[in-house]
Backbone bond lengths (Angstrom), bond angles and torsions (degrees), N, CA, C in turn:
res aa  C-N    CA-C-N  psi(-1)  N-CA   C-N-CA  omega(-1)  CA-C   N-CA-C  phi
1 M - - - 1.437 - - 1.611 105.37 -
2 S 1.248 110.13 137.59 1.478 114.17 -176.68 1.528 108.59 -81.11
3 L 1.378 113.31 158.23 1.451 119.83 179.99 1.572 110.77 -55.05
4 L 1.348 111.05 -41.91 1.513 117.49 -176.32 1.481 110.28 -61.41
5 V 1.342 116.26 -40.40 1.478 118.27 -175.63 1.541 107.90 -70.98
6 F 1.385 115.55 -35.15 1.523 120.56 -177.48 1.539 108.73 -67.76
7 L 1.360 119.43 -40.62 1.355 122.67 -175.89 1.529 111.11 -86.90
8 C 1.275 121.63 -27.96 1.433 123.17 179.21 1.533 107.38 -126.90
9 P 1.250 123.43 85.43 1.470 126.68 -177.62 1.485 112.26 -54.16
10 S 1.382 120.25 -30.84 1.401 125.08 -179.44 1.581 110.49 -63.25
11 Q 1.388 116.15 -15.73 1.409 119.25 -177.04 1.538 109.07 -89.32
12 A 1.337 118.26 -3.53 1.436 121.08 -176.05 1.535 111.46 -70.78
13 P 1.296 118.09 150.35 1.436 119.92 -179.81 1.476 108.16 -59.81
14 A 1.406 114.96 137.50 1.479 119.46 -173.72 1.552 110.59 -96.85
15 A 1.369 114.18 57.29 1.474 122.38 -178.91 1.473 112.87 -51.87
16 R 1.274 116.03 -43.07 1.458 122.58 -174.83 1.496 111.01 -76.04
17 E 1.291 120.39 -22.44 1.460 125.39 176.90 1.491 112.34 -92.90
18 E 1.320 119.62 -5.92 1.453 120.69 -174.72 1.521 109.69 -63.32
19 E 1.337 112.94 136.36 1.498 118.67 174.58 1.506 111.13 -66.18
20 P 1.299 119.19 139.62 1.461 123.45 176.46 1.548 109.83 -70.81
21 P 1.426 115.09 151.11 1.425 115.88 176.23 1.484 111.67 -52.02
22 A 1.318 115.46 152.84 1.460 117.84 -179.06 1.598 117.29 -59.98
23 D 1.390 107.18 -29.29 1.499 117.37 -177.72 1.511 108.82 -72.43
24 F 1.306 121.22 -12.36 1.467 123.27 179.05 1.466 114.02 -92.99
25 I 1.368 116.26 -0.49 1.388 122.35 -177.76 1.512 112.98 -103.59
26 C 1.363 117.52 129.90 1.451 121.55 178.12 1.578 107.09 -69.92
27 P 1.340 117.65 133.89 1.445 117.04 177.21 1.531 114.38 -77.25
28 I 1.336 116.14 -10.62 1.509 118.41 174.88 1.388 110.80 -83.67
29 T 1.394 116.37 -52.80 1.501 122.26 -173.52 1.570 111.68 -88.68
30 T 1.269 121.75 -18.15 1.422 132.73 -168.46 1.579 111.93 52.43
31 E 1.287 113.61 29.61 1.494 119.75 179.75 1.537 108.77 -120.43
32 L 1.370 116.98 158.87 1.473 123.19 179.94 1.520 106.66 -55.45
33 M 1.308 113.80 130.20 1.486 120.98 174.30 1.564 111.89 -70.72
34 V 1.351 115.08 143.67 1.441 125.67 173.29 1.517 111.64 -103.26
35 D 1.196 115.04 -47.47 1.446 127.79 -177.24 1.549 113.63 -130.41
36 P 1.427 113.66 71.55 1.421 120.98 -176.77 1.527 114.60 -66.71
37 V 1.316 114.43 137.33 1.473 118.98 179.97 1.615 104.91 -130.33
38 M 1.291 112.30 155.59 1.446 121.27 175.41 1.549 106.92 -105.15
39 A 1.340 113.98 127.80 1.470 126.56 179.90 1.547 106.17 -95.94
40 A 1.360 111.77 169.19 1.513 118.14 -179.08 1.553 113.10 -64.48
41 D 1.294 118.63 -14.58 1.510 119.78 171.18 1.478 113.28 -77.09
42 G 1.352 120.01 -9.80 1.456 120.24 -176.33 1.487 116.87 89.32
43 H 1.382 114.08 1.96 1.452 116.49 -179.27 1.517 112.09 -102.17
44 A 1.277 118.20 157.94 1.375 126.03 -178.15 1.523 110.16 -94.35
45 Y 1.360 118.02 137.77 1.403 123.35 -178.42 1.550 108.26 -144.56
46 E 1.426 115.17 155.83 1.429 117.97 171.09 1.530 105.96 -68.92
47 R 1.342 115.13 135.43 1.457 120.51 -176.39 1.494 114.96 -53.15
48 T 1.433 116.62 -52.47 1.428 115.30 -176.10 1.508 114.05 -66.82
49 A 1.382 116.91 -31.58 1.467 119.81 174.45 1.543 113.03 -60.87
50 M 1.364 113.56 -49.07 1.399 120.28 179.56 1.538 116.36 -63.53
51 E 1.409 112.74 -37.92 1.497 115.91 174.72 1.490 111.53 -64.22
52 R 1.366 118.73 -34.90 1.482 118.95 -178.61 1.613 105.22 -75.08
53 W 1.301 119.73 -31.77 1.433 121.94 -177.97 1.673 104.85 -67.36
54 L 1.276 112.22 -45.20 1.493 114.63 -176.32 1.568 113.02 -71.81
55 A 1.334 116.20 -16.15 1.452 117.11 -177.37 1.553 107.47 -69.82
56 T 1.378 115.20 -18.78 1.480 112.55 -175.76 1.614 110.79 -133.83
57 K 1.363 116.56 2.36 1.416 118.66 -176.84 1.609 107.95 -139.68
58 S 1.267 116.84 159.28 1.465 118.65 173.93 1.601 107.48 -132.32
59 T 1.321 112.67 35.99 1.457 121.15 -178.90 1.577 109.03 -123.09
60 S 1.362 110.29 160.61 1.484 115.61 177.22 1.542 108.34 -76.63
61 P 1.321 116.35 132.37 1.513 122.06 172.23 1.491 110.72 -56.69
62 M 1.307 116.33 -36.79 1.461 120.48 -176.35 1.468 118.29 -85.46
63 T 1.286 119.62 -28.92 1.460 122.40 -178.57 1.548 116.02 -118.02
64 G 1.310 112.44 -19.16 1.463 116.69 -174.51 1.516 115.99 77.70
65 E 1.322 114.90 -3.36 1.481 118.95 -176.18 1.627 105.70 -82.47
66 A 1.376 113.58 155.47 1.415 121.27 -179.04 1.555 108.18 -59.80
67 L 1.311 122.31 143.22 1.417 124.55 175.75 1.473 105.46 -90.88
68 E 1.375 120.07 142.44 1.350 127.07 178.52 1.527 112.72 -69.76
69 H 1.355 115.94 -30.73 1.448 121.52 179.53 1.561 107.30 -154.40
70 T 1.308 117.95 171.75 1.449 120.02 178.76 1.514 115.53 -116.52
71 F 1.332 114.94 14.74 1.412 126.11 175.86 1.582 108.77 -63.28
72 L 1.275 118.10 131.02 1.359 122.54 179.23 1.623 108.71 -115.84
73 S 1.270 112.51 124.71 1.509 118.68 -178.42 1.533 113.54 -106.64
74 T 1.374 115.74 123.72 1.419 118.47 -178.01 1.525 110.09 -62.35
75 I 1.364 117.65 137.72 1.526 121.85 174.33 1.531 107.52 -101.60
76 H 1.326 114.12 90.22 1.446 125.64 -178.13 1.563 111.59 -57.33
77 V 1.337 117.26 -39.53 1.368 120.39 -170.87 1.543 108.36 -79.08
78 L 1.315 116.09 -34.49 1.473 118.06 176.11 1.479 110.56 -71.50
79 R 1.280 118.94 -39.46 1.510 120.64 176.98 1.457 113.58 -58.95
80 R 1.378 115.79 -39.66 1.480 124.32 176.96 1.588 108.23 -62.23
81 Q 1.310 111.87 -50.47 1.477 115.73 -177.95 1.544 115.51 -59.66
82 I 1.318 116.03 -39.15 1.470 124.18 170.21 1.386 110.20 -54.41
83 R 1.333 120.02 -57.55 1.439 127.91 -172.90 1.592 107.44 -57.27
84 E 1.314 116.37 -45.46 1.462 124.23 -178.78 1.526 108.79 -63.60
85 W 1.310 116.41 -42.94 1.400 119.55 178.07 1.591 111.65 -63.26
86 Q 1.220 112.35 -42.34 1.559 117.16 178.25 1.541 108.08 -64.10
87 Q 1.304 116.09 -45.14 1.573 117.62 -175.96 1.532 108.22 -63.43
88 A 1.283 117.48 -35.88 1.412 120.72 -175.43 1.520 113.57 -65.76
89 R 1.332 110.05 -26.19 1.518 119.69 179.78 1.564 115.45 -102.70
90 A 1.287 117.88 3.41 1.429 126.41 -178.87 1.558 109.47 -74.17
């Protein structure tokens, strides 16, 4: 720890306050995803948010275009990256 950080804690790196990468944020909830899924439009969403969306709509939340199907595929790599990002800031 540098002397500056020790004397002025406000100068410490703000790792815990760092904004998550945009790819980690659900475009529906605007919150950090926990269970990211890929929809037919090729975009990632939080599973529960997209399931609620699909309960009343058959369009893409991002484009408004009709979705070819409503199957949601888990994005394991993105979920792991989000967890690693969170753990690095814990």
